[in-house]
N, C-alpha and C positions, 0 to 999 in steps of 0.2 A: 524243612521248608521255612524260609525266612521272610518271604514276601508273598502277599496275596496274589500278585501277578502270576506266580508259579501255578496257581489253580488253572489258568488257561491251558498251560501245557499238559497238565494231568488230565484235563477234560477233553482233550482233542479227540474228535471222532465219536463222542458219546451219542449225540443226536437222539436224545431221549424225549419221549412225549411229555409235553408240559401243558397242563390244563389250567387256563387262566380264568378264575372265578371272579366275574366283574371286570370284564376286559376293557370297559370304557373308562380307563384310568390312564391319563397321559403319562404320569411318572413311571408307572409300572410298564406300560406299553413301550416306552423308550428303552427300558432295560431288556424287555423281551425281544425287541427289534435287534439289539446288539447281540444277544445270545443266539438268536435265530440265524443271523447273517454270519456268525462265527461257526455255525454248525453244532452248537452245543445242545440245542433243543429243536423239536418240531412242535409248534404251538397249536393248541385247540382253544378257541375263544368262546366264552360263554358270557353273554351280557347284552347290553343295549346295542343292537346291530348298527343302527345309523350313527350313533355316537362313536362306536368303535371304529367304523370305517372312516369317519371324519377325522378322528385323532390320528389314525394310521396314515391318512393322506397328508396331514400336516407334518408328520414325522418322516415323510418319504419312505414309508414302510408298505411294501406291496403284500397285502395279506389275502389276495384273491385266490391263491392256490391252497389256502388253509381252511379248515372247517370253522365256521362261525355260527354258533347257536344263539338264536334270538330269545332273550329272557330278561325282563326288567325287575321282577320280584326277587329280592336278595335271598330269601329262603329257598326259592326254586332254583336260583343260580347255584347256590351252595349244594343243594341236593343233586342237581344234574352233574356238577363237576365231580363231587365225591363218588357218585354211583359210576361214572365213567372211569374214574381212576381205579376203582375197586375191581374193574374187569381187565385191567392191564397187568402184565407180569412186571413191568418196570416203567415207572412214570413219576412225575413230581406234580405237586399242587401249588399254584401260585395265587395268593390273595391279591385281588385288584380292588375295585370300588365296591367293597362289601365289608360289613362289620366282622372283626376278628372272631368275636364270640359266636356269631352265626355259623361261620365256616367250621369252627372247631366243634360245635355241637354236632354237626353231621359227621365229622371225622371220628368222633367218639361214639356215634351210634353204631352198635354192634351189627346191625343188619347189613351194613355196607362193608364189613370185613376189614376195615382199616384199624380198628381198635384191637390191639394184640395184648391188652391187659397190662400195659406198662404206663407209667406216668409220662405225660407229655411234658417236654421242657424245651426251653430256648437255649441254644448254644451259639455264642458269638465268637468269631475269631478276630482278634485285634492286631493290626499292624501299627506299631507305635514308633514314630521317628526316634532315631538314636538308639533303638533296641535292636539287637541282631537276631531276634527270634519272634515268632508269633505267640500270642497268648489266647487261650480259650477261656471265656468267662461264662459261667452258668450259675443260677438261672436268674437273669436280670429282667425278665419280661412276662413270665407266665405264672409261676407258682408263688403265691403271696407269702405264706408261712408254711413251707413244706414240712411234713412229718418226717420222722426218721426213715420210715419205709420209702417215702417219696424221694428223700435225699439220696438213698441208695440207687434208685432208678436214675436220678439226675446225674450221678457220678457215672453210671454205666452208659447212659446216653452220650455224655461228653467224651468218654473213652472211645465209643464207636465212631464219633465224628472225627476225633483226632486220628484214629487208625485209618479212616477212609481217605485222609489226605497224606498218609504215609508215615505217621508217627507210630511205630509198632508197639512201644511200651511207654506211654505217656506218664509223666510225673504229675500227680494230682495233689493239690494243696487245698485242704478244707479250712477256709478262712474264718477267723474269729477275731475278737478284739485283742486277745493275747494268746500265748501258746500254753498257758497253764490251765489245767482242767479245774473248773469250779462248778459245784452243784447249783450255784446261783445263776449260772450262765448256760442256758440250754445249748447254744451253739458249740460250746467247748466240750461238753460231755457227749453230745451226739457225734461230734467229729471224732472223738476218741474211740467210740464204738465202731464207727465205719472204718477207721484206720486199722483197728484190730481185726475186723472181718477180712479186710484186704490182706493183712499179714498172714491170716490163716488160709488164704486161697479162696475165700467166698466171693471175692470180687476179683476177677481175673484180668490178665493182660495189662496191668498197670502197676505203678508204685504209688501208694497213697499214704499221706500223713496228715495229722491234724490233732488238736487244733493248732493252727499256725497263724500268727499275725502276718499281715501282708508283706511287711518288710523282709522277714526271714523266709517267706515263701519265694521271693524273687531275687534276693540278694545274699550271696554266699558271704559277703563281707559282714552284713548285719548278723548273719548266723554265727560267725566267729566272735563278733563283739558281744553278743548275748550268751555265748557259750552253750548253744543249743545243738543237740545232735538230731539230725533228721535225714531219712533216706531220700527225701526230695532235694536236700542239700542246696537250698537257695536257688534252685533252677526249675521251678514249676512250669509245666506246660499248661495245665488246667487249673483255674482258680474257681473253686466252688464256694459261692457266697451263702451266708446263713439264711437270708430272706430277700424278698424283692426290693425292699428299701435300700439295703446295702448294695445289692447288685445294680439297681438302677442308678444310684449315685456314682458308683465306681465306673460303670459303663459310660455314662454321659460325661463324667469328669475326664476320662481318657480321650473321648472324642473332642470335647470343646477346649480343654486346657492343653492337652498333648497333641491335638490335631491328628488323631489316629484315623485310619481307614478301617472299615469293618465289613464282615460278611456274617450272616446269621441265618439259622433255620430252626424250625420247630421239629423235634424228632421224638421218637417213642411210639409212633404209629407205623403202619405198614409202609407208608411212603412219607418222605419229608415234605414239610409245608413251608413255603417261603412267605413270610409276613414281614414286609418292610414298612418303615415309617416315611411319611412325606418329607420329614427333615433329613432322612438318609440321603447321601450323595448318589448321583446317578451311577457312579462306579461301585459304590457299596451295594446297590440293588443288583447290578450285574454280577458281582462276586457272590452274592447270596444265591442267585440262580445257578451259577456254576457249581458252587458248593453242594447244592441240592442234587445236581446230576451225579456227583461223585459218591454221595452218601448211600450206604447199603445197610 
């Protein structure tokens, strides 16, 4: 897959239930409208009823045939949405006008059966102009300074996302400032541990190497110049950043400097959670919803 637009074809006929927590959000509702009209989702709205109806009317979105649950308190909105999702065999959760921390608190609450004991992490797919492939970046939004154990889950989550869109054996690059292991740099020696685990089959269905500097992770030419041997071979699909600072800078740099389009979900729970930013493009929000319908 080389373009995010290909997600549309892969998601044809999904028509999965989507629970919108805080449905009185114009930006999210616009993306939900497009996803609904394309047959990717069947929405269930939870939020301020009057505001949701008014926003939908302004968007020419007929929501009269869909369920709309009135609730204005964001904690109750999150609780209702998560409890409804937990009773479904297959569904997705979309964050609307509600705090991210609130909705994730209920996702992690074990009484709702969405917490399966894994680390939650954000996985973004980036379509960068002039590059002939998509890049998966994780975790640029959720885990601040992940532990080694959390990083292993982050890798596994990203591999699952890549496989859900058709990349059977993704190449995973564990990014650090350089490719040499140094006991003074945690990112380097933790990357080496994870790479060794993958080599021994403890992390399956992927090719993992690290530590790798960004240039040799994505450029075979840089790999040759530096005379580094790597099974990723300068052709990484997944870039695993060492912490949220590095990830956030990389993610936003690609969007603002390289004019990339993106899709992203939070995974690691029983269902994927779509959490978009107001600064995300309308197309990005739509692609994020489509990606969530494909994730298993």
